[in-house]
N, C-alpha and C positions, 0 to 999 in steps of 0.2 A: 453584883449583876453583870452578865456578859456585855461586853461593848459590841455595838452595832451601829449601822447607819441605814436609813431608809428614807425613800423620796416618795411621798404620799399624796394622793388626793385627799380631799376632806372626807369623801364619802367612805373611805376605807378607814378612817382615823379610828373608829370605835373599836374595829377589830384589832388594829395595830397597837391600839393604847392598852391592850391587855397584858402586854410585856410589863407594864409598870404596875399592874394590879397587886393589891394585897387585900387579905380579909379586913373588913371594917365596914362601918357605917358611914355613908357619904350622904346622909340627909333624906329628904329635903329638911333645912332648919330655917327658921324665922331668922331676922337679923335686923340690926340698927346701923344706921349710917350717920355719923355725927361730924359735922364741919367744925374744925377747930384750929386755933392758932398756935403754932409751935415755934419756940425761940430757938434761932438758928443763926449763928455769926452776929448777935446782937440785933437781929431783925425778927418780926413776927411772919412766919410762913404759913399761909392758908393751907389747910389740908383736910382730907376726909378720911376717918377711921371707920371702917366697916367691919362689924363683928356678928358672927353667928351667935344665936341664942343656943349654946351648947354647953354642957357640964365640962368641968376640968378645962385643961390647958389645951389650947388651939394652936394649929400651925398660922404661920403669918408670911404674906407676900408683900414686899415692898415694891411699889410700881412707879415707873419713870416715864413721863410723858415725852413726846417728840419736840423737836426744835420749834419754837414759837406756838406751841400747842397748848394744853391745859391739862389739869388733873381729871377732867371730864373727857376731853379729846370728843366734843359733840356728841356725847353719850356713849361712845366706844368703851373708855376705860371704866365707866360707871357701870356699863353691863357686865364687863369682866369681873369687877370687885363684887357686884351683887350675885352674880352666878356662882364665884368663888364661896361667897358666905353661905349660899343655899345648900352647899355641898361640905359646910363645916370649916372653911378656911377664911381666917381674918385678913384684911389688906389694910394698908395706909397708902394714900397717894396724895403729891403735894403739887402746888404750882411753884414752878422755878421763877427765877427773877425776871420781871417784865412780861410775865404770862399770866393768863387768867385774872385771879383777883390779888395777885401780888401786887405790893405798894412801892416795889423798886423799880427803877429804871432798867430798860434792857441793857445797858451797858454793864450791868452787874451779872449778867447772864454769861457763865463761863463754866467750863466742866469743874474747875475746882469749887466753886461756890455750890453748883449742883450735887456734887458728891457729898458735901458737908451737909445739905439740906436733906439728903437721903438718910444719912446716918443719924441725924437729929430727928427725923420722922420715925425711923426705927425705933430709937431709944424711948421716944414718947410712946408708941404703942406697946413697947414692953413695960413701961411703967404703968400704964393705965388700963392694960387688959391682961388676962391670964394667958400669956403666949408661952409655947412651948420653945425655948431656945435652941433645940436640937431640930426643930422642924420649921425653918425659915427660908423662903425662897425669895428670888428677885427677878422682877419682870421689867422689860424696856421695851418701848416703840421708837424706832427710827433712832434720832439722837439719844433717846432714852436707852436704847440698845447699847450704844456706846458707853453709857454711865453704868448699866448693869454688868457689862463685861469688867469694866475696870473696877467694879466693886466684888468680883468673883472670889477674891481672897479673904473677904470679910465674914466667912463661916456660913456661907449660905448652903443649903442642901442640895437646891435644884435651881435652875436658871431657864427662863422662857424668855424668847427674843422673838419680836415681830419686826420683820424688816430693818434689822440693827446696822447702825453705822459702826461695824465691829473690827474692821481691819486696822491697819496703823496708819497714823496721821492724816492729812486732809483728803487723801486719794478718794475715798467713798463718797465725798461731798461734792465733787467737781461737778457732777450733772446738775446736782441742785443749785449750785453757785454759778452756774453758767458756762462751765467748762474751766479746764486747768489755767488756761492764759489768764481768764478773767479773775479766778481765784487769787493768782499770784499777784495780779494788779491790785486788788482789794486788801490782800495781806499787807502789801508794801505800803499802800495808802494809809491803812490803820497803824501801822508801825510808825510812820512819819508824824500822823495827825492825832494819834490816841484812839481813833475810832473810824469807822466807815458807815455810812448809811446805806443800807441794803435793802432792795426790794425784792420780796422772794418771787418764785414763780405764781404763787398764790396771790400776790398782791399786797402782802404785808409788808411795811416799813419797818426796818429793825435797825437800831443804832448798836452795830456790833463793836465791841472794844478790841483794842489790840490783844489784851488778855485772852478774848475768846479765839482768836486766831492762834496765838502762842500755844495755849492749852490743846487745841485739836492737832496741832502740829506735833506736839510732845506725846500725844496718846499712843500706847503701845497695846493694841487690843489683842493682837495674836499671842503675845508673851502672856497676857493676863489670862486669855482663855485657855492656853496650854496648859496652865497649872490648875485649873478646876476639875475637881474630881467627880462631881455629882452628874446627874443626868441633865441634858441640855434639849430643849425644844427650840427649833428654828420654825417660824412661820412666814413664808413668802408669798408672794402673788405672780401668777403668770403673766400680768401686764405691768408689773412694777419696774419701770426703767429707772427710777431714781436709786433705789438699791437693788441691783439686779441680781439674779442667781449666781454669778462668779463671786460676788462678796460673801454670800452666804456659804457657797462651797469652800472658799478659801478659809473662812473662820472654822468651819466645822473640820476641815482637815487638820487645822491647828490644835484642835481640842483632844490632844493625843491621851490626856489622863482622864478623860469623861468616862464614866461608866455606862453611858449609853447616850446616843444621839439620835434624834428623830427630825427630819425635815418635812414639813407640811407644805404642799404647795396649793394654794386656793386658786382655782379656776377663774380666770377673768378679774382678779384682784389687782387694782392699781396702787399707788402709795397710800391712797386715801382709805383703803381696806373696808370700804362700806361705811366707815365712820363719817367721811365727808364725800357724799355723792356716790354714783356708782349704782350697780345693781343692788336692790335692798336685801337681797339674800345673802350677801357676801358677809356683812357684819355678824349675823348669828354663828356662821361658820368659823369666823376667827375667834368669836368669843368662847365657843365651844371647844375650840382646839386647845386655847391657853387654860380655860378652867378645867377641863379634863386632865391635862397634863399635871397640873399642880395638886389636884384633888388626889391624884394617884401617886404622885412622888413625895408628898408631905403627909405623913400619916402617923 
């Protein structure tokens, strides 16, 4: 596939998505969504396995939610999973430590543990369903985008990123954390005390471990994305100040081996992407962008 880059509004996505198209039946299919517990790191991890009722092997998308979010993301990830299933693509999504229905404290929430949980969920889906191992994709929202990028070398065929924390180290989190100086202060306090009690811009109180800070400081997203050979979708919002366009552009520029890059800008979308407030028309646009991409790149 010829490498290209495009910056698109949602309204032109359907025509632009044609570059990914291949002959085939994309549904609609009926589907089932089953809540399960997956063993990972010796802990039961809550997850949802969504499967299309389709004969033969089906593609799979492993989905990662945002920092402090959940496998539902207030209905946003649920809608993506169900829209994928209608088009014949299975998915599995999980609650990371301290999030959603997780029984773990937030101090267990770190990149190392979350990456392990994604791989455990992927293995569970492949063991429980008829998954085509040559057609697996990975999707991440915000911090989940960092996890998706860091998973890029694990044999995924395509990658979808919604406002990803995708560049190196803690820099893309400075706005969310209150600025660089505040972040440095929190990281030093966590290193000294083993943790730091952080209140997010949305009012969540999170007990961040020293490991959380260390993992994010060591993350090399640009190196990871540079080695990924499959197509990549970036979805961003014109009003997203948490993960602004320069982060997206820097990540896309680093993806030198990708077979194709698409950047979709959703007008008026802030970092909640319609999952959390804002114009109710935004969420369907985001869902359609992501579902169309995977339905056409996993076949």
